[in-house]
C-alpha positions as a Markdown table, in Angstrom:
| # | Residue | x | y | z |
|---|---|---|---|---|
| 1 | Met | 132.1 | 110.9 | 86.1 |
| 2 | Asp | 130.6 | 109.5 | 89.3 |
| 3 | Ala | 129.7 | 113.2 | 90.1 |
| 4 | Thr | 127.8 | 113.6 | 86.9 |
| 5 | Ile | 126.0 | 110.1 | 87.7 |
| 6 | Ala | 125.1 | 111.4 | 91.1 |
| 7 | Gln | 123.4 | 114.7 | 89.9 |
| 8 | Ala | 121.6 | 112.9 | 87.2 |
| 9 | Lys | 120.1 | 110.4 | 89.9 |
| 10 | Asp | 119.4 | 113.7 | 92.2 |
| 11 | Lys | 117.6 | 115.8 | 89.4 |
| 12 | Pro | 113.8 | 114.8 | 89.1 |
| 13 | Ser | 112.7 | 113.7 | 85.5 |
| 14 | Gly | 110.1 | 115.6 | 83.6 |
| 15 | Glu | 107.5 | 112.6 | 84.4 |
| 16 | Glu | 108.4 | 113.3 | 88.3 |
| 17 | Arg | 107.9 | 117.1 | 87.8 |
| 18 | Gln | 104.5 | 116.3 | 86.0 |
| 19 | Thr | 103.6 | 114.5 | 89.0 |
| 20 | Ala | 104.0 | 117.2 | 91.4 |
| 21 | Arg | 102.1 | 119.6 | 89.0 |
| 22 | Leu | 99.2 | 116.9 | 88.8 |
| 23 | Glu | 98.9 | 116.6 | 92.4 |
| 24 | Ala | 98.7 | 120.6 | 92.8 |
| 25 | Phe | 95.9 | 121.0 | 90.1 |
| 26 | Ser | 94.2 | 118.0 | 91.4 |
| 27 | Asp | 94.1 | 119.5 | 95.1 |
| 28 | Gly | 92.5 | 122.7 | 93.4 |
| 29 | Val | 89.8 | 120.8 | 92.1 |
| 30 | Phe | 89.5 | 119.1 | 95.1 |
| 31 | Ala | 89.2 | 122.3 | 97.2 |
| 32 | Val | 86.8 | 123.8 | 94.6 |
| 33 | Ala | 84.5 | 120.8 | 94.9 |
| 34 | Ile | 84.3 | 120.6 | 98.6 |
| 35 | Thr | 83.7 | 124.4 | 98.8 |
| 36 | Leu | 80.3 | 124.3 | 96.8 |
| 37 | Leu | 78.5 | 121.7 | 99.0 |
| 38 | Val | 78.3 | 124.6 | 101.7 |
| 39 | Leu | 76.2 | 126.5 | 99.0 |
| 40 | Asp | 73.1 | 124.2 | 100.0 |
| 41 | Ile | 73.0 | 125.3 | 103.6 |
| 42 | Lys | 70.7 | 128.3 | 103.5 |
| 43 | Val | 70.3 | 131.3 | 106.1 |
| 44 | Pro | 66.5 | 131.3 | 106.8 |
| 45 | Ser | 64.8 | 134.7 | 106.0 |
| 46 | Leu | 62.7 | 136.5 | 109.2 |
| 47 | Asp | 60.4 | 137.5 | 107.1 |
| 48 | Asn | 60.0 | 134.5 | 105.2 |
| 49 | Leu | 59.5 | 132.0 | 108.5 |
| 50 | Pro | 56.1 | 130.5 | 108.8 |
| 51 | Lys | 53.7 | 131.8 | 111.7 |
| 52 | Gly | 55.0 | 130.4 | 114.9 |
| 53 | Leu | 58.2 | 129.1 | 113.8 |
| 54 | Thr | 61.1 | 130.4 | 115.6 |
| 55 | Leu | 64.7 | 130.9 | 113.7 |
| 56 | Gly | 65.5 | 128.2 | 116.1 |
| 57 | Gly | 63.1 | 125.7 | 114.5 |
| 58 | Ala | 63.9 | 127.2 | 110.6 |
| 59 | Leu | 67.8 | 126.6 | 111.3 |
| 60 | Leu | 66.3 | 122.5 | 112.8 |
| 61 | Glu | 64.0 | 122.5 | 109.4 |
| 62 | Glu | 67.5 | 122.8 | 107.8 |
| 63 | Trp | 68.8 | 119.1 | 108.7 |
| 64 | Pro | 68.6 | 117.5 | 105.3 |
| 65 | Ala | 71.1 | 120.3 | 104.0 |
| 66 | Tyr | 73.3 | 119.4 | 107.3 |
| 67 | Met | 73.4 | 115.8 | 106.4 |
| 68 | Ala | 74.0 | 116.2 | 102.8 |
| 69 | Tyr | 76.8 | 118.6 | 103.5 |
| 70 | Phe | 78.4 | 115.8 | 106.2 |
| 71 | Thr | 78.2 | 112.9 | 104.1 |
| 72 | Ser | 79.3 | 114.6 | 101.0 |
| 73 | Phe | 81.9 | 116.2 | 102.7 |
| 74 | Leu | 83.5 | 113.3 | 104.5 |
| 75 | Thr | 83.1 | 111.5 | 101.0 |
| 76 | Ile | 85.5 | 114.2 | 98.7 |
| 77 | Leu | 88.0 | 114.7 | 101.7 |
| 78 | Ile | 88.4 | 110.7 | 101.9 |
| 79 | Tyr | 89.1 | 110.7 | 98.0 |
| 80 | Trp | 91.6 | 113.6 | 98.5 |
| 81 | Val | 93.5 | 111.6 | 101.3 |
| 82 | Asn | 93.6 | 108.6 | 99.5 |
| 83 | His | 94.6 | 110.6 | 96.2 |
| 84 | His | 96.8 | 112.0 | 98.2 |
| 85 | Asn | 98.5 | 108.8 | 99.8 |
| 86 | Leu | 98.8 | 107.1 | 96.7 |
| 87 | Phe | 101.0 | 109.6 | 95.3 |
| 88 | Lys | 103.6 | 108.3 | 97.9 |
| 89 | His | 103.7 | 105.3 | 95.8 |
| 90 | Ile | 103.3 | 106.7 | 92.3 |
| 91 | Lys | 106.3 | 108.8 | 91.0 |
| 92 | Met | 105.8 | 109.3 | 87.4 |
| 93 | Val | 102.8 | 110.0 | 85.2 |
| 94 | Asp | 101.8 | 109.2 | 81.3 |
| 95 | His | 99.4 | 110.4 | 78.8 |
| 96 | Thr | 96.7 | 107.9 | 80.1 |
| 97 | Phe | 97.2 | 108.5 | 83.6 |
| 98 | Leu | 96.7 | 112.0 | 83.1 |
| 99 | Leu | 93.2 | 111.3 | 81.6 |
| 100 | Leu | 92.1 | 109.0 | 84.3 |
| 101 | Asn | 93.0 | 111.5 | 86.7 |
| 102 | Gly | 91.0 | 114.1 | 84.7 |
| 103 | Leu | 88.1 | 111.9 | 84.9 |
| 104 | Leu | 88.2 | 110.9 | 88.4 |
| 105 | Leu | 88.6 | 114.8 | 89.1 |
| 106 | Met | 85.5 | 115.5 | 86.7 |
| 107 | Thr | 83.4 | 112.8 | 88.9 |
| 108 | Ile | 84.3 | 114.8 | 91.9 |
| 109 | Thr | 82.9 | 118.0 | 90.8 |
| 110 | Val | 79.6 | 116.3 | 90.2 |
| 111 | Ile | 79.2 | 115.4 | 94.0 |
| 112 | Pro | 77.6 | 118.8 | 94.4 |
| 113 | Phe | 74.7 | 118.0 | 92.1 |
| 114 | Pro | 73.5 | 114.7 | 94.0 |
| 115 | Thr | 74.2 | 116.7 | 97.0 |
| 116 | Ser | 71.6 | 119.2 | 96.3 |
| 117 | Leu | 69.1 | 116.7 | 94.8 |
| 118 | Leu | 69.1 | 115.0 | 98.3 |
| 119 | Val | 68.7 | 118.5 | 100.1 |
| 120 | Ala | 66.1 | 119.3 | 97.9 |
| 121 | Tyr | 63.8 | 116.1 | 97.7 |
| 122 | Ile | 64.6 | 114.0 | 100.8 |
| 123 | Arg | 62.0 | 114.8 | 102.6 |
| 124 | Gln | 59.5 | 114.0 | 99.8 |
| 125 | Pro | 58.8 | 110.2 | 100.0 |
| 126 | Glu | 57.9 | 109.6 | 96.2 |
| 127 | Glu | 61.2 | 111.3 | 95.4 |
| 128 | Gln | 63.3 | 109.6 | 97.9 |
| 129 | Gln | 64.2 | 106.3 | 95.6 |
| 130 | Ile | 64.8 | 108.4 | 92.6 |
| 131 | Val | 67.4 | 110.5 | 94.8 |
| 132 | Ala | 69.0 | 107.6 | 96.6 |
| 133 | Leu | 69.7 | 106.1 | 92.9 |
| 134 | Val | 71.1 | 109.5 | 91.5 |
| 135 | Tyr | 73.6 | 109.6 | 94.7 |
| 136 | Ser | 74.9 | 105.9 | 95.2 |
| 137 | Gly | 74.6 | 105.9 | 91.4 |
| 138 | Thr | 77.4 | 108.7 | 91.7 |
| 139 | Ser | 79.1 | 106.8 | 94.3 |
| 140 | Val | 79.6 | 103.8 | 92.1 |
| 141 | Val | 80.8 | 105.3 | 89.3 |
| 142 | Leu | 83.5 | 107.4 | 91.6 |
| 143 | Ala | 84.6 | 104.2 | 93.0 |
| 144 | Leu | 84.9 | 102.5 | 89.7 |
| 145 | Ile | 86.9 | 105.3 | 88.2 |
| 146 | Phe | 89.4 | 105.4 | 91.2 |
| 147 | Phe | 89.6 | 101.5 | 91.0 |
| 148 | Phe | 90.8 | 101.9 | 87.4 |
| 149 | Phe | 93.2 | 105.2 | 88.3 |
| 150 | Trp | 95.3 | 102.8 | 91.0 |
| 151 | Ser | 94.9 | 99.7 | 89.0 |
| 152 | Tyr | 96.6 | 101.4 | 85.8 |
| 153 | Ala | 99.4 | 102.9 | 88.0 |
| 154 | Ala | 100.1 | 99.9 | 90.1 |
| 155 | Ala | 99.8 | 97.2 | 87.1 |
| 156 | Asn | 103.2 | 95.9 | 86.6 |
| 157 | Asn | 104.4 | 98.8 | 89.0 |
| 158 | Arg | 103.9 | 100.8 | 85.6 |
| 159 | Leu | 104.2 | 104.1 | 87.5 |
| 160 | Leu | 105.3 | 103.3 | 91.4 |
| 161 | Ser | 108.4 | 103.9 | 92.6 |
| 162 | Asp | 111.1 | 101.3 | 92.5 |
| 163 | Gly | 111.3 | 100.3 | 96.0 |
| 164 | Ala | 107.3 | 100.1 | 96.2 |
| 165 | Asp | 106.6 | 97.4 | 98.7 |
| 166 | Gln | 104.3 | 94.8 | 96.4 |
| 167 | Lys | 102.6 | 93.3 | 99.4 |
| 168 | Glu | 101.2 | 96.8 | 100.5 |
| 169 | Met | 100.4 | 97.5 | 96.8 |
| 170 | Arg | 98.3 | 94.3 | 96.9 |
| 171 | Asn | 96.5 | 95.5 | 100.1 |
| 172 | Leu | 95.7 | 98.9 | 98.5 |
| 173 | Thr | 94.0 | 97.2 | 95.2 |
| 174 | Asn | 92.3 | 95.0 | 97.4 |
| 175 | Gln | 90.8 | 97.5 | 99.5 |
| 176 | Tyr | 89.9 | 99.7 | 96.5 |
| 177 | Arg | 88.2 | 96.9 | 95.0 |
| 178 | Leu | 85.8 | 96.8 | 97.6 |
| 179 | Gly | 84.5 | 100.3 | 96.8 |
| 180 | Pro | 82.4 | 99.6 | 93.5 |
| 181 | Leu | 81.4 | 96.7 | 95.4 |
| 182 | Val | 79.9 | 98.2 | 98.1 |
| 183 | Asn | 78.6 | 101.1 | 96.5 |
| 184 | Ser | 76.8 | 98.6 | 93.9 |
| 185 | Val | 75.1 | 97.4 | 97.1 |
| 186 | Ala | 74.0 | 100.7 | 98.2 |
| 187 | Phe | 72.6 | 101.5 | 94.6 |
| 188 | Val | 70.5 | 98.4 | 95.0 |
| 189 | Leu | 69.4 | 99.2 | 98.4 |
| 190 | Ala | 68.1 | 102.5 | 97.0 |
| 191 | Phe | 65.3 | 100.3 | 95.3 |
| 192 | Val | 64.3 | 98.8 | 98.7 |
| 193 | Asn | 65.0 | 101.6 | 101.4 |
| 194 | Ala | 66.6 | 105.2 | 100.5 |
| 195 | Trp | 68.0 | 106.0 | 103.9 |
| 196 | Leu | 69.8 | 102.5 | 103.8 |
| 197 | Ser | 71.4 | 103.3 | 100.6 |
| 198 | Phe | 72.4 | 106.7 | 102.2 |
| 199 | Ser | 73.3 | 104.6 | 105.3 |
| 200 | Val | 76.0 | 102.3 | 103.3 |
| 201 | Cys | 77.6 | 105.4 | 101.2 |
| 202 | Leu | 78.4 | 106.9 | 104.9 |
| 203 | Leu | 79.7 | 103.9 | 106.1 |
| 204 | Leu | 82.1 | 103.1 | 103.1 |
| 205 | Ala | 83.5 | 106.5 | 103.3 |
| 206 | Leu | 84.0 | 105.9 | 107.1 |
| 207 | Phe | 85.7 | 102.9 | 106.2 |
| 208 | Phe | 87.9 | 104.6 | 103.9 |
| 209 | Ala | 89.0 | 107.0 | 106.4 |
| 210 | Phe | 91.3 | 104.5 | 108.1 |
| 211 | Pro | 91.9 | 102.0 | 105.2 |
| 212 | Arg | 94.5 | 100.3 | 107.4 |
| 213 | Ser | 93.2 | 100.1 | 110.7 |
| 214 | Ile | 90.4 | 97.6 | 109.4 |
| 215 | Ile | 92.3 | 95.0 | 108.4 |
| 216 | Pro | 93.1 | 92.3 | 110.5 |
| 217 | Thr | 96.6 | 92.1 | 112.3 |
| 218 | Ala | 96.8 | 88.5 | 112.2 |
| 219 | Lys | 96.1 | 88.5 | 108.4 |
| 220 | Arg | 98.8 | 91.4 | 107.7 |
| 221 | Glu | 101.0 | 89.8 | 109.8 |
| 222 | Ala | 100.9 | 86.4 | 108.0 |
| 223 | Ala | 101.0 | 88.0 | 105.0 |
| 224 | Glu | 104.2 | 89.4 | 105.4 |
| 225 | Asp | 105.7 | 86.6 | 106.9 |
| 226 | Glu | 104.9 | 84.7 | 103.4 |
């Protein structure tokens, strides 16, 4: 009897197996989206170089492509890292969660579009505002979906493991709440200065690269002592 119960506990449930399948599918979509970004970096053609421009100069002229690639690659990478880390706590899935994950992946695969827009038009002052609005607007939508994605799983421990640390879960929720807020600031800044808007998007990506490190230690320890 006891052996049967132990075996039942050790055997993964159907929902837990779906979690692994969801992670594998998500990893594939993230990989495709992040790979597409490099297509905006073009090799200069020597036959089409303007008179007096060397290959080195032509490569330097491609700086918008390098900037856009770096920023967008970092953004997708950070979302993948956080998506991966959340599944240390998420142990089950349901139909709604699968749809939310699909919506998140759909938005991730859109990122190459504003990246291409940035490469094509960032050097045209009259178009910079539209580019910044599209780029930061995509970031707002992505951050909102990611926040709801996590919030749905964490609400009342709906999909979390039984031993999930509640203080840590609240901490994660508070961190991901910052994403939509700061990206909205970047969206508003696009009406003022496109470069400020891009800078905020980049800084936010760096912020989430090390989400635990930016929490003041004193506050974290105080929360753990409550």
